N, C-alpha and C positions, 0 to 999 in steps of 0.2 A: 501362511504362504503370500497373503496379500502384502504384509509389511516387507517380507524378503523381496517380492517383486517391486515394490516401491522404492526400496534401496537400490535396487539393480537399475531401474528406470532412471532414477536420479543420477546415479554414478555414470550411466552412459550419456546423459545429457550434459553432465559436467565434463566428461571426457571430451566431447564434441566442442565445448565452449571453454575449454580450461584456459584459453589465452584472456578470458575476462577476469581471471582471479589474480591476486597477489597477496602474499603473506601478510597478514595484519601485524605480525611481530618484526619482520625484517624487511618487508617490501619486495621479496625476491619472487620469481614466477612460481607457479604451481602446476602438479600434475595429478591425476587420479591414479591411484595404486591399488591393484587387486579389486576394484569395484567396491572398495570399502572406505577410502579415506583420500582426502587431499593432502598432499605433501610438498613442501617446498624445497628449494636447492639445499637450504641450511638444515633441513631435517625436521622442521616444525610440521606437526601433522595434526589434521582435524578429522574426526570420524564423521561419516555419514550416516545419520540416524535411520533407524529402520522404517520410520515413517517417510523419509525421503528428503530431509532438510539437513543442513550442516550448521553446527554451532561454532562460531568464531570467537565467542566470549571467554576469557581466561576464567571468569568466575560468574555464577548466575546474577542476573540484573534484578534488582528489586522494582517491582512493578505491580500496580494494582490492576493492570489490564490482565484479566484472567481467562479461564476457558469458558466461564458463563457469558462474559461480555462479548467474547469473539463468536461464540455459537449464537447469541442473539442478534449480532450484527449481520452475520450470515443469513439468518432467517429473515430479517427485515430486507436485506438486500435481494434475496430470492422472490420476495413478494413484488418487486419492481420499483422500491422506493427510489433507488439511485440509477434506474435505467436511463432516464433522460440525461443525467450528467455523464455516465459512461458512454452514451451514444454521442454526445457532443464532443467529449474528448477524442472519441475514435474518429470522428469526422475531421477533427482538426489534424490528427496525425495523417489520415489518408490523404488530405489535402496538400501536405508537405512533401510526401515521400516520392521519391524516384524509384524505378524498378530495381531495388537493390535489397539484399537481406538486411534486415533492421535488427538493432539490439536496443531492447526497451527495459529500463529499470523503473521500479516502483519503490520509491524511498519512503519508508513508513507504511509498508503494505498491509499490515494488520493480518486478518484471516486470508488475504488474497483474492477477495471477490472483485474488486476493482479490475486488477490485472488480469484475472482469467476470464471476465466478461469482455474486456476491451480487445484481448487477443481473439477471442471467439468471433466477435464482431468484424474484427479485421480479416480473419480468415473467410468468414462468410462473403467478405467484399472482394475476395480474390488475392489478399495479401497473405502469402504462405511463407513460412520459413523464419518468422520473427523469434529471436531468442528473448525470452522473457525472464527477468530476474526480479525477485521480490525480497526486499531486506527490511527487517524490523528487529528491535532490540528485545521485544516480548516473545519468548520461545513458544508461548501456547498458540499465538497466532500463526507463526511459520509452521508449527506442527500440524495444525488443521489444515492450512493451505496445502502443504505437502501430501497429506494423507488423501486429499482429493484431485491434486494436479501434480503428481510426482515427475512429469516429464518436464515441468518448468524448473527453474534454479531458485531455492528459497534458503535464505541465509539469516541466521541469527547473529547480529552484529551491532557494534556501536557505530552510528552514523560518523563520529569523529575519527574511527579507526576502521575505515571500510576496507573489507577484503577484496576490493575490486580495482582493476588496473586502470591507469590513466588513460584519458581519451577513448574510452571503450564504447560509449553509448550514443545513440542518434536522438533518443528521447528519454528524459528523467520525468517521472510523474511524482508529484508530491500533493496527496490529496488530503486535505483537513488534518495535517499533521505538521509537527515542527520542521523547520528547514535547517539545512546546514549548507550555506551557499558556497563555502570554500570548497566542500566536497562536490557539490554540483559543478563547480568550475573545473575540478580537476577530472571528473569523470566523464563529463560531456565532450563529444568530439568538437573540433573547432566550428563546425557548421551545425551542430546539434542543438536541440530546443529542450528548455525547461518548461514543464507544464505544471503550475501550481494552482491548487484550488484553495480558496479562502472563503471563510463564512461570512454571510451578510447579517445585517441586524435582526432579520426575522427568522434566522435559521433555527429550527426545533423550538419556536417561540411558544408553541402550545405546552411544551414540556417545562419551560422556564416559568411560564405563568403558573401552571399547576404546582410547581414546587416552590413557588413564591421565592424564587432566587433573585437576588440583585446582580447576579453575574450576567454580563452580555458577552457575545463573541467579541473576540479582538477587534479593535477598530479596523475596518476595512481599508481605511484611507492610510493608516500607519503601516499595515501590512503590504499595501501596494507601494507606498514610498520606499520601504526597506528592499522590495523586489527591484524596483527601478535603481536603487543603489548598486545593486550587485549584478543586474542583467538588463539588457536593452529590451524594453517592453514592445513587443510586436502587436499584441492583440489583448484586449481585455473584454471577456464574454460574460455578462451577467446571466444567471439562470434562477428562475423562482418557479417551483411547482408545488402543488399541494396534493397529497395522497389521502385517501380514506382508508384507514386501518381498521380491520374488524377486530372483535373483542380478543381473539386468540393472539393477535400480533402486539396488542398493548403492552403486555408484560416484557416482550422482547425489546420494544421500542424504549421502554424504561431502562432495561439492563444494558442496552447497546452503548449508553453514553455516560461519562463521568458526571453528567448533571445530576444524576439520581444518587450520588454516593453521599451527598450531605442532606438529602430530603428527609423530612420527617415522616413517620409512619402514617399519620392521618392523610397526608397528601398523596402518598404512594397508594394508600388503600382506595382513596376516593378515585384516582386515575384508573386503577385496575378494575373498578366496578363499571366503568362505562361500557356501553355496548359497541361504541365505535369512537374513533378519533382521528380528526383531520390534522395531518402533520405537514409542516412546512419544511421544504428544502429551499434554502435561500443562499446561493454561493456566487462567487465570481471566479472565472477561470482566466488566470494570467498566462500568457504565453510569451517567453522570452528567449533571447540569444545571448551568447557571449558579448 
């Protein structure tokens, strides 16, 4: 019954906001049919899954981002690790809006925790009626997001062939995930904003040290330069916080990031035996316009 209700809630939301969609195969407009699928003028159709998401990929995408990773990321998020980041993003959105319905896209949404929390914070601040869309190529993340927030719009899709219509969004979020600036240009309204979060040198440094990995976050300077090459930078906001994770959260902190994929067994075991772990969130929020 829950899954059936999820599909109906998702279909109703997609019906209300059907103008946001375009067929990824032929770029024509789309409509919801029988509360079960999105179909375009040319007859291309995409079923709404029972959990409440829609899969626009012609074939499954190979990805190491699995259910375990997304579940752990959700648990760490619920602990409050990302709360300061989500609050700062929300404050920046609220500072820019004028009393009108908003359309917000999270490009690379994962399991949806950032988008869901930001929309909750906006609603608590009196900003109602925002259409929230999450897009990610990893089906497991969208499935988890939709099962919890079926009234939002969750899409499994390739960023390069987005199933979303030109000039549809007031804000695009891109949080610690790869960018597709050409799609951001296409999807943003002329007066819209791109909010991109990039990692700093100390981001998750405790895990990097424990795993003895030589890899570092991508150079913040290079990421910001690439952002400036594609968008006019309006604001750059650094954020660094440290959270004390108890023993029950440490396995999830390990599992939520690809940093652990190549860690040796001894390093993993040593980290899991700790009674607590201080973990650093070190990011910069870039805000830009076309």
